[in-house]
C-alpha positions as CSV (number, residue, x, y, z in Angstrom):
1,M,-4.0,-12.0,4.9
2,I,-1.3,-9.3,3.7
3,E,1.4,-12.1,4.0
4,K,-0.1,-14.0,1.3
5,L,0.6,-11.1,-1.1
6,L,4.3,-10.6,-0.1
7,P,7.4,-12.4,-1.2
8,H,9.9,-14.2,0.8
9,G,11.9,-12.0,3.1
10,V,9.1,-9.4,3.8
11,V,7.6,-9.5,7.4
12,A,4.0,-8.4,7.7
13,V,1.9,-7.9,10.8
14,E,-1.7,-7.4,10.9
15,T,-4.8,-7.0,13.2
16,F,-8.4,-6.7,13.1
17,E,-8.8,-4.7,16.2
18,D,-7.3,-2.1,18.5
19,A,-6.0,-2.4,22.0
20,P,-8.3,-0.4,24.4
21,G,-6.5,2.6,25.7
22,E,-3.2,2.2,24.0
23,Q,-1.3,5.5,23.8
24,S,0.8,6.8,21.0
25,F,4.2,5.8,21.1
26,P,6.7,8.5,22.5
27,G,7.9,10.6,19.4
28,E,4.5,10.1,17.3
29,E,2.1,12.0,19.6
30,S,2.4,15.1,17.5
31,I,1.4,13.4,14.1
32,V,-2.2,12.8,15.3
33,A,-2.4,15.4,18.0
34,N,-5.4,17.0,16.1
35,A,-6.9,13.8,14.8
36,V,-10.4,12.6,15.6
37,E,-10.3,9.6,17.8
38,S,-11.0,7.1,15.3
39,R,-8.3,8.3,13.1
40,R,-5.8,8.2,16.4
41,R,-6.8,4.6,17.2
42,E,-6.1,3.3,13.7
43,F,-2.8,5.3,13.6
44,I,-1.7,3.9,17.0
45,T,-2.5,0.4,15.9
46,A,-1.0,0.6,12.5
47,R,2.2,2.0,13.9
48,R,2.5,-0.8,16.6
49,C,1.8,-3.3,13.8
50,A,5.0,-1.7,12.0
51,R,7.2,-1.7,15.1
52,D,6.3,-5.5,15.8
53,A,7.4,-6.2,12.1
54,L,10.6,-4.4,12.7
55,A,11.4,-6.2,15.7
56,K,11.2,-9.3,13.7
57,L,13.9,-8.1,11.6
58,G,16.0,-7.2,14.7
59,H,15.4,-3.4,15.1
60,A,14.6,-1.8,18.4
61,P,11.3,0.0,19.1
62,V,11.6,3.6,17.6
63,P,9.1,6.2,16.6
64,I,8.0,5.9,13.1
65,R,7.7,9.5,11.9
66,A,6.0,11.0,8.8
67,G,7.8,12.6,6.0
68,P,6.5,15.4,3.7
69,K,3.6,13.5,2.2
70,R,2.9,11.8,5.6
71,E,4.6,8.7,4.4
72,P,6.2,6.7,7.2
73,L,10.2,7.3,7.8
74,W,11.7,3.8,8.3
75,P,15.2,3.2,10.0
76,T,18.1,3.2,7.7
77,G,18.3,0.2,5.4
78,V,14.4,-0.6,5.8
79,V,11.6,-0.2,3.4
80,G,7.9,-0.6,4.3
81,S,4.3,0.2,4.1
82,I,1.3,0.8,6.5
83,T,-2.2,0.4,5.7
84,H,-5.4,0.8,7.6
85,T,-9.3,0.8,7.0
86,T,-12.3,0.2,9.2
87,G,-11.5,-3.1,11.2
88,F,-8.2,-3.6,9.9
89,R,-4.5,-2.5,10.2
90,A,-1.4,-3.8,8.8
91,A,2.2,-3.1,8.1
92,A,5.0,-4.7,6.0
93,V,8.9,-4.2,6.3
94,A,11.9,-5.5,4.6
95,S,15.5,-5.0,4.4
96,Q,16.8,-3.0,1.4
97,S,18.8,-5.7,0.3
98,V,15.6,-7.7,-0.4
99,L,13.2,-5.0,-1.7
100,A,13.8,-1.5,-3.0
101,S,10.1,-0.5,-2.1
102,I,6.9,-1.9,-1.0
103,G,3.3,-0.5,-1.0
104,I,0.3,-2.1,0.5
105,D,-3.3,-1.0,0.7
106,T,-6.6,-2.3,2.2
107,E,-10.2,-1.2,1.3
108,Q,-13.7,-2.4,2.1
109,N,-15.1,-4.5,-0.6
110,H,-17.8,-1.8,-1.3
111,R,-18.9,0.0,-4.5
112,L,-16.9,3.2,-5.0
113,P,-18.9,6.4,-4.4
114,D,-20.9,7.8,-7.4
115,G,-18.5,9.8,-9.6
116,V,-15.2,8.3,-8.2
117,E,-14.7,5.6,-10.7
118,E,-14.5,8.1,-13.7
119,T,-11.8,10.2,-11.8
120,I,-9.5,7.3,-11.3
121,T,-9.5,5.4,-14.6
122,V,-7.8,5.7,-17.7
123,A,-8.3,4.6,-21.3
124,S,-9.4,0.8,-21.4
125,E,-9.7,0.5,-17.6
126,P,-13.5,1.3,-17.6
127,E,-14.0,-1.5,-20.2
128,M,-11.9,-4.0,-18.2
129,L,-13.8,-3.1,-14.8
130,A,-17.2,-3.6,-16.7
131,A,-15.9,-6.9,-17.9
132,L,-14.7,-8.0,-14.5
133,S,-17.9,-7.0,-12.9
134,R,-19.9,-9.3,-15.3
135,R,-17.8,-12.3,-14.6
136,F,-17.4,-11.8,-10.8
137,P,-20.0,-9.7,-9.4
138,A,-19.1,-10.2,-5.7
139,V,-15.9,-8.1,-6.0
140,H,-16.3,-4.4,-6.5
141,W,-13.7,-3.9,-9.0
142,G,-13.6,-0.2,-9.1
143,R,-12.6,-0.2,-5.4
144,L,-9.9,-2.9,-6.2
145,L,-8.6,-0.7,-9.0
146,F,-8.4,2.2,-6.6
147,S,-6.6,0.1,-4.1
148,A,-4.1,-1.2,-6.8
149,K,-3.3,2.3,-7.6
150,E,-3.1,3.2,-4.0
151,S,-0.4,0.3,-3.6
152,V,1.4,1.6,-6.8
153,Y,1.8,5.1,-5.5
154,K,3.1,3.7,-2.1
155,A,5.7,1.8,-3.8
156,W,6.4,4.5,-6.3
157,Y,7.0,7.5,-4.0
158,P,10.1,6.3,-2.2
159,L,11.8,5.6,-5.3
160,T,11.0,8.9,-7.1
161,G,10.3,11.4,-4.6
162,R,7.6,12.6,-6.7
163,G,3.6,12.3,-6.8
164,L,1.7,10.1,-9.0
165,G,-1.7,10.7,-10.0
166,F,-4.5,8.1,-10.5
167,E,-4.3,9.2,-14.3
168,D,-0.6,8.4,-14.3
169,A,-1.0,4.6,-14.4
170,R,-2.8,2.0,-16.6
171,V,-3.7,-1.0,-14.5
172,A,-4.5,-4.4,-16.1
173,I,-6.2,-6.8,-13.6
174,D,-5.9,-10.4,-13.7
175,P,-8.9,-11.9,-11.9
176,M,-6.8,-14.6,-10.5
177,G,-5.2,-12.4,-8.1
178,T,-2.4,-10.3,-9.9
179,F,-2.3,-7.0,-11.5
180,A,0.2,-5.0,-13.7
181,A,0.5,-1.0,-13.7
182,K,2.0,0.4,-16.7
183,L,3.3,3.9,-15.8
184,L,2.4,6.7,-18.1
185,V,4.9,9.3,-16.9
186,A,8.7,9.3,-16.7
187,G,9.8,6.9,-13.8
188,T,13.2,8.4,-12.9
189,R,14.5,7.1,-9.7
190,I,16.4,9.0,-7.2
191,D,18.7,6.2,-6.4
192,G,20.2,6.0,-9.8
193,E,18.6,2.7,-10.8
194,L,17.0,2.5,-14.4
195,P,13.5,4.1,-14.6
196,L,10.3,2.4,-13.5
197,V,8.2,1.6,-16.5
198,E,5.9,-1.1,-14.9
199,L,4.9,-2.1,-11.3
200,R,3.6,-5.4,-10.7
201,G,1.2,-6.4,-7.9
202,R,-1.1,-9.0,-6.3
203,F,-4.4,-9.0,-4.5
204,I,-6.7,-10.8,-2.4
205,V,-10.5,-10.2,-1.4
206,A,-11.4,-11.7,2.1
207,Y,-13.2,-11.0,5.3
208,G,-15.1,-8.2,3.4
209,L,-11.8,-6.6,2.4
210,I,-9.8,-5.9,-0.6
211,A,-6.0,-5.9,0.0
212,T,-3.4,-5.0,-2.6
213,A,0.6,-5.1,-2.5
214,V,3.2,-4.1,-5.0
215,T,6.7,-4.8,-4.4
216,V,10.1,-3.5,-6.2
217,P,12.9,-6.2,-6.0
218,S,16.2,-4.4,-4.9
219,N,18.0,-4.9,-8.4
220,A,14.7,-3.7,-10.2
221,R,15.2,-2.5,-13.9
222,A,13.0,-1.2,-16.4
223,A,10.8,-3.6,-18.3
């Protein structure tokens, strides 16, 4: 499912189930040492997906540790992203010569809890969501917006080293499967490239899930 959202050169591995009794990879145990069992299971499986994807790029198995924002720390020269939700885990990786950054996210195709939509939307987004819901009621568009902004954040953070709130991006969704996020804060990059102004992504709704992905080409420039 995830691979349908990603360009050539990106390797994605996904699964809809955990392997019974699978243990943490050496060097990763401390990350989930105090986690509840369900959280441990999704972490272990998602990290395995990431290692399987790295293997397809020619990398030996290594622990994928977590950074200060709990972001996965990839081998030198690799960019990637991990996602997990109930009944689904996935990872996507690529060489830095192909992409500067990747962000993927999956959510259940369920209505957002009461009050959440108001906290994640900015001007014009509520009207867009209402119009989409009238035309395509089978999709929970508030949840899709949430997922899109999660993918935007995952692609943004490695390039800027800064947080990004839901209020810091305005997303325009094309119901045919794409979205564009206009950044409402300065997108200065730590790699010296021109600032990020807009990030673009794709989405799919299948198997009761919403999946989104954002990629930034290695030669990305401001719009």
